[in-house]
C-alpha positions as CSV (number, residue, x, y, z in Angstrom):
1,X,0.0,0.0,0.0
2,X,1.2,3.6,-0.7
3,X,0.6,6.7,1.3
4,X,0.3,10.3,0.2
5,X,2.3,12.9,2.1
6,X,2.1,16.7,1.5
7,X,5.1,18.9,1.8
8,X,6.4,22.2,0.4
9,X,8.5,22.2,-2.8
10,X,11.6,23.6,-1.0
11,X,13.0,23.4,2.4
12,X,12.6,27.2,2.8
13,X,8.9,28.0,2.2
14,X,8.0,30.9,0.1
15,X,5.5,33.1,1.9
16,X,3.8,33.9,-1.4
17,X,3.5,30.3,-2.5
18,X,0.7,28.7,-0.6
19,X,0.1,25.8,-2.9
20,X,1.7,22.7,-1.5
21,X,3.5,20.2,-3.7
22,X,2.1,16.6,-3.6
23,X,4.7,13.9,-3.6
24,X,3.7,10.3,-3.9
25,X,6.0,7.7,-2.4
26,X,6.1,4.9,0.0
27,X,5.7,5.6,3.6
28,X,8.6,5.2,6.0
29,X,8.7,1.6,7.3
30,X,7.4,1.2,10.8
31,X,9.4,-0.9,13.3
32,X,6.8,-3.6,12.9
33,X,7.3,-3.8,9.2
34,X,11.1,-4.1,9.4
35,X,11.1,-8.0,9.6
36,X,8.9,-10.3,7.5
37,X,6.3,-12.3,9.4
38,X,7.1,-16.0,9.2
39,X,4.4,-18.1,7.6
40,X,2.1,-20.0,9.8
41,X,2.6,-23.7,9.5
42,X,-0.7,-25.6,8.9
43,X,-1.8,-27.8,11.8
44,X,-1.9,-30.8,9.6
45,X,1.9,-30.5,8.9
46,X,2.5,-30.6,12.6
47,X,0.6,-33.9,12.9
48,X,2.6,-35.7,10.1
49,X,5.6,-36.6,12.3
50,X,3.3,-38.1,14.9
51,X,1.4,-40.2,12.4
52,X,4.6,-41.4,10.8
53,X,6.1,-42.4,14.2
54,X,2.9,-44.2,15.1
55,X,2.8,-46.1,11.8
56,X,6.5,-47.1,12.2
57,X,5.9,-48.3,15.7
58,X,2.9,-50.4,14.6
59,X,5.0,-52.0,11.8
60,X,7.8,-52.8,14.2
61,X,5.3,-54.4,16.7
62,X,3.8,-56.5,13.9
63,X,7.1,-57.6,12.6
64,X,8.5,-58.6,16.0
65,X,5.2,-60.5,16.7
66,X,5.4,-62.3,13.4
67,X,9.1,-63.3,13.8
68,X,8.4,-64.4,17.4
69,X,5.4,-66.6,16.2
70,X,7.6,-68.1,13.5
71,X,10.4,-68.9,15.9
72,X,8.0,-70.5,18.3
73,X,6.3,-72.5,15.5
74,X,9.6,-73.9,14.2
75,X,11.1,-74.6,17.7
76,X,10.7,-77.6,19.9
77,X,8.4,-77.7,22.9
78,X,9.3,-75.0,25.4
79,X,7.6,-73.1,28.2
80,X,7.0,-70.0,26.0
81,X,5.3,-72.1,23.3
82,X,3.2,-73.9,25.9
83,X,2.1,-70.5,27.3
84,X,1.1,-69.3,23.8
85,X,-0.7,-72.5,22.9
86,X,-0.2,-74.8,19.9
87,X,-3.7,-74.1,18.6
88,X,-3.1,-70.3,18.7
89,X,0.1,-70.8,16.8
90,X,-1.5,-73.2,14.3
91,X,-4.4,-70.8,13.6
92,X,-1.9,-67.9,12.8
93,X,0.8,-69.8,10.9
94,X,-1.4,-72.0,8.7
95,X,-1.8,-72.0,5.8
96,X,0.1,-68.9,4.6
97,X,3.0,-68.8,7.0
98,X,3.8,-72.5,7.2
99,X,7.3,-73.2,8.4
100,X,8.9,-76.5,9.2
101,X,12.4,-77.8,9.8
102,X,11.4,-80.9,7.9
103,X,12.4,-79.0,4.8
104,X,16.0,-79.2,6.0
105,X,18.3,-81.7,7.8
106,X,18.3,-84.1,9.6
107,X,15.0,-85.6,8.2
108,X,13.7,-83.7,5.2
109,X,10.3,-84.5,3.7
110,X,10.5,-87.9,2.0
111,X,7.2,-88.0,0.1
112,X,5.1,-85.8,-2.2
113,X,1.3,-85.5,-1.9
114,X,-1.3,-84.5,-4.4
115,X,-5.1,-84.2,-4.5
116,X,-7.1,-85.8,-7.3
117,X,-10.8,-85.3,-8.1
118,X,-13.2,-87.0,-10.5
119,X,-17.0,-86.8,-10.9
120,X,-20.1,-88.3,-12.5
121,X,-21.6,-85.5,-14.5
122,X,-25.3,-85.0,-14.4
123,X,-27.1,-87.1,-17.1
124,X,-23.9,-89.2,-17.8
125,X,-23.3,-92.9,-17.0
126,X,-19.5,-92.9,-17.0
127,X,-17.2,-91.1,-14.6
128,X,-14.6,-88.6,-15.8
129,X,-10.9,-89.0,-15.7
130,X,-9.0,-87.9,-12.6
131,X,-8.2,-84.2,-12.4
132,X,-5.1,-83.3,-10.3
133,X,-5.9,-80.2,-8.3
134,X,-2.4,-80.0,-7.0
135,X,-0.9,-79.7,-10.5
136,X,-3.2,-76.8,-11.4
137,X,-2.4,-75.1,-8.1
138,X,1.3,-75.3,-8.8
139,X,0.8,-74.1,-12.4
140,X,-1.3,-71.1,-11.3
141,X,0.8,-70.0,-8.3
142,X,4.4,-71.3,-8.7
143,X,5.5,-72.3,-12.2
144,X,7.1,-69.3,-14.0
145,X,6.3,-66.9,-11.2
146,X,9.0,-64.6,-10.0
147,X,7.3,-64.3,-6.6
148,X,5.4,-67.6,-6.1
149,X,2.1,-67.5,-4.3
150,X,1.6,-69.6,-1.2
151,X,-2.1,-69.9,-1.7
152,X,-1.5,-73.4,-3.3
153,X,-0.5,-74.6,0.1
154,X,-4.2,-74.5,1.2
155,X,-5.2,-77.5,-0.7
156,X,-1.8,-79.2,-0.2
157,X,-2.2,-78.8,3.6
158,X,-5.8,-80.0,3.5
159,X,-4.7,-83.2,1.6
160,X,-1.9,-83.9,4.0
161,X,-4.2,-83.4,7.0
162,X,-6.7,-85.7,5.4
163,X,-4.1,-88.4,5.0
164,X,-2.9,-88.1,8.6
165,X,-6.5,-88.3,9.8
166,X,-7.1,-91.4,7.7
167,X,-4.0,-93.1,9.2
168,X,-5.3,-92.3,12.7
169,X,-8.4,-94.5,12.0
170,X,-6.3,-97.6,11.4
171,X,-6.6,-100.3,8.7
172,X,-10.1,-101.4,9.9
173,X,-11.7,-98.3,8.7
174,X,-10.7,-98.7,5.0
175,X,-13.9,-100.5,3.9
176,X,-16.1,-97.8,5.5
177,X,-14.1,-95.0,3.9
178,X,-14.2,-96.7,0.5
179,X,-17.9,-97.3,0.4
180,X,-20.2,-95.3,-1.9
181,X,-22.8,-93.1,-0.1
182,X,-25.3,-91.5,-2.5
183,X,-27.0,-89.5,0.2
184,X,-27.6,-85.8,0.5
185,X,-26.2,-86.0,4.1
186,X,-23.8,-88.9,4.1
187,X,-21.8,-87.8,7.1
188,X,-23.9,-89.5,9.9
189,X,-23.9,-92.9,8.1
190,X,-20.2,-92.7,7.4
191,X,-19.5,-91.8,11.1
192,X,-21.5,-94.8,12.3
193,X,-19.8,-97.2,9.8
194,X,-16.3,-96.0,10.8
195,X,-17.1,-96.2,14.5
196,X,-18.2,-99.8,14.0
197,X,-15.1,-100.9,12.1
198,X,-12.3,-98.8,13.7
199,X,-10.7,-98.8,17.1
200,X,-10.1,-95.1,16.9
201,X,-11.7,-92.8,19.4
202,X,-14.4,-90.2,18.9
203,X,-11.8,-87.4,18.4
204,X,-10.1,-89.3,15.6
205,X,-13.3,-90.1,13.9
206,X,-14.5,-86.5,14.0
207,X,-11.2,-85.3,12.7
208,X,-11.4,-87.6,9.7
209,X,-15.0,-86.6,9.0
210,X,-14.1,-82.9,9.1
211,X,-11.3,-83.5,6.7
212,X,-13.3,-85.5,4.3
213,X,-16.2,-83.0,4.3
214,X,-13.7,-80.2,3.6
215,X,-12.2,-82.1,0.7
216,X,-15.6,-82.9,-0.6
217,X,-16.6,-79.3,-0.7
218,X,-13.4,-78.3,-2.5
219,X,-13.9,-81.3,-4.9
220,X,-17.5,-80.3,-5.6
221,X,-16.6,-76.8,-6.6
222,X,-13.6,-78.0,-8.7
223,X,-15.9,-80.6,-10.4
224,X,-18.4,-78.0,-11.4
225,X,-15.6,-75.8,-12.8
226,X,-14.3,-78.8,-14.9
227,X,-17.5,-80.6,-16.0
228,X,-20.5,-78.5,-15.1
229,X,-23.2,-79.9,-12.8
230,X,-22.4,-83.3,-11.3
231,X,-24.3,-85.9,-9.4
232,X,-21.4,-87.5,-7.5
233,X,-17.8,-86.8,-6.7
234,X,-14.8,-88.9,-5.6
235,X,-11.6,-87.7,-3.9
236,X,-8.2,-89.4,-4.0
237,X,-5.1,-88.4,-2.1
238,X,-1.9,-89.7,-3.8
239,X,1.4,-90.0,-2.0
240,X,4.6,-90.3,-4.1
241,X,7.8,-91.4,-2.3
242,X,10.9,-89.2,-2.7
243,X,14.3,-90.8,-2.9
244,X,16.0,-90.2,0.5
245,X,19.1,-88.0,0.4
246,X,21.5,-90.8,1.4
247,X,20.2,-92.8,-1.6
248,X,20.4,-90.0,-4.1
249,X,23.2,-91.7,-6.1
250,X,21.3,-95.0,-6.5
251,X,19.4,-95.8,-9.6
252,X,15.9,-94.3,-9.1
253,X,13.2,-97.1,-8.9
254,X,9.7,-96.6,-10.1
255,X,7.9,-94.6,-7.5
256,X,5.5,-96.7,-5.4
257,X,2.3,-94.6,-5.3
258,X,0.1,-94.9,-2.3
259,X,-3.6,-93.9,-2.6
260,X,-6.3,-93.1,-0.2
261,X,-9.6,-93.0,-2.1
262,X,-13.0,-92.2,-0.8
263,X,-16.1,-93.8,-2.1
264,X,-18.5,-91.9,-4.3
265,X,-20.2,-89.1,-2.4
266,X,-23.0,-86.7,-3.1
267,X,-21.5,-83.2,-3.6
268,X,-21.6,-80.7,-0.8
269,X,-21.9,-77.2,-2.1
270,X,-20.2,-74.5,-0.1
271,X,-21.8,-71.1,0.1
272,X,-18.5,-69.6,1.3
273,X,-16.7,-70.5,-1.9
274,X,-16.7,-68.1,-4.8
275,X,-17.7,-70.4,-7.7
276,X,-16.7,-67.8,-10.2
277,X,-13.1,-67.7,-8.8
278,X,-13.0,-71.5,-8.7
279,X,-14.0,-71.5,-12.4
280,X,-11.1,-69.3,-13.3
281,X,-8.6,-71.3,-11.4
282,X,-9.8,-74.9,-12.2
283,X,-11.9,-74.5,-15.3
284,X,-11.2,-76.1,-18.6
285,X,-8.4,-74.6,-20.6
286,X,-6.4,-73.6,-17.5
287,X,-2.7,-74.3,-17.1
288,X,-1.7,-77.7,-15.7
């Protein structure tokens, strides 16, 4: 802003000259105008360091917690692990953070496991060929992927858990497991037949039924993706021995496959599965 000041034309005023001369110019700076006023920092800028520190602290806490859980999961029994609880660790680590010393020495994994599915399509009289879910999982999430996905471990872990649950029943339960049950709700009858032929306790029987039901729901969705509507599905878990490390130089014999095959079952739809996503992963024309 400019100010107008009025003064005479000369330092010695002429008595006869009464008309003042108008000079336009900036006013003399006041003491308050001598220094510029610093800009006011927005309040949001002052909050940014606090938010960043809080976010960094949260990341550190999560990282330390994850590393601690991984260490406990991979370690032998100890008081800290007992205090946390195996079920709590299992619920956090599986299936995406699975860790096991069995990958390394002294006793690495000595067998491979895969999940096969076949079905009887609606209106057909002949069953389909076996479709290997595990091969499709590996093709979708591992092969030619710079950063492999661990989602394929979900079905892998389910198949391994099923095999262990089947072993816990003992050999006497094989006929009951292998029978065909064309019922909408086949679980009660299967439970009664296993209990009548197996020496396993109620906990082992329930564990097996839970695993077979879970496999059936997966198999039912995969069968629909492969062949459309189906009347019955059948599940097979296939175990392939791996040559032990100490025998790696010996001529490789033909692998002795082991199979655990359920009887034919009515499909169990699962409302929690996204059939559209299953169609993309396991539909015809996918990579195998």
